N, C-alpha and C positions, 0 to 999 in steps of 0.2 A: 503494499499500500504506500502510496506517495502522500506525504504531508505537505500541504501549501497554505498560504496565508491569504488574507483579504486584499493584500497590496495590489495595487495597479501596476506597480514597477515590474520589471522582468523577473522571472523566476526559473530556476533550473532544477532539473532531476535527471536521473539515468535510469534506464531500462535495458533489458537484454532482449532485442527483437529477434524475429525469425530470420530476417535478412536485413542487411545494411544497405538502405536505400536513401537517397537524397535527391530531391524533396520528397516530403510526404505530406498527407492529409491528416489533420488532428481534429477529431471530433469529441467533443465534450458534451455529457448527458447529465443533467441535473436529476438525481434519483427521486427527489421530492415531487418536482413539477413534471417529470417525464419529458422535457424537452432538450432538444439536441441541437448544438451551434458548433459551427466550424470556427476553430481558433487559428490564427496565423502563428506558426512556430517556426524557429530554425533548429536544425538538427545537426549534429556532428558525430561521426563514428569513428571510435577507437578500441581496439583490443576486444571486439565483441559487444561493447556497450554503446548505446546511442544516447548522446546527452540532448535533451530537449530543453529549449529556451523560449519562454514566450510570456507575453503580458496578456493576462486573462481578462480582457475587456471586450464589451460588445462594440457595435458600430458607432454608438454615441459616447463611447469612452467611460460607460459605467462599468463597474467591476462585476464581474460574471461569478466570483467566489463569495459566498455567504457563510458567515461563521457558523460552525457546527454542523455543516451540511456534508453528506457524501455525494461524490461524483463519480461516474464511470467514464472512461475514455477509450477511444480506439485510434490507433496509429495505422494509417492506410497507405498502400501503395495501389493507387487506382481503386479498385474495388476489393483488393485482397488486403485482409487485416494481418498485419505483421506484428502488432502487439496490442494487448488489451488489459486494462488496469483499473484500479479504484484509487480516487484522491479523496482525502479527507481534509476539509478546510478548517484551520483554527489559527488563532493568534497567540496561543500559548507557547511559551518557550522554555518552561521547565518540564521537559519530557520525562526526567528521571524521577520524579515525586510520585507519579502514579503507576502502580504495579497491579495488574490484573489479578495476579496469583497471591497476592498479599492476605495471608490469613486463611488460605483457602485449603492448605495441606496441613496435616496434624500428624506428627511423628509418633507412633506407638511404641513405647519402651517396655511394656509389661507383657512379655510374651515368653514362651518357652517352646522348645523343639522337642517335646515328648509326642511321640506318635503311638497310637494304639493300633496294632494290627490283628484283626480277628480271623 
């Protein structure tokens, strides 16, 4: 999953596509509204990674990214999808504070390995 912010400035992330093609078509789908828009991005390919850079704004320069929303995206070469992924939009910067598994696992120390075979 890619994490981006609500900023209208250019943002960059890396993916591992099926093929290294340049230029590409980038389609962004808002999962809440179920709307898809084409976003102008630039890509560069190096060592199997595709670096995607783009300003996620619409034609009127309004931001496409809204805080707390999930988006799906597809990078295409013509009609062929070479990468599909998910974006989460947040302005949070302290990613190490939250842990999904915090307190979820309890270690059991009161056990014995006695087996009864009948």
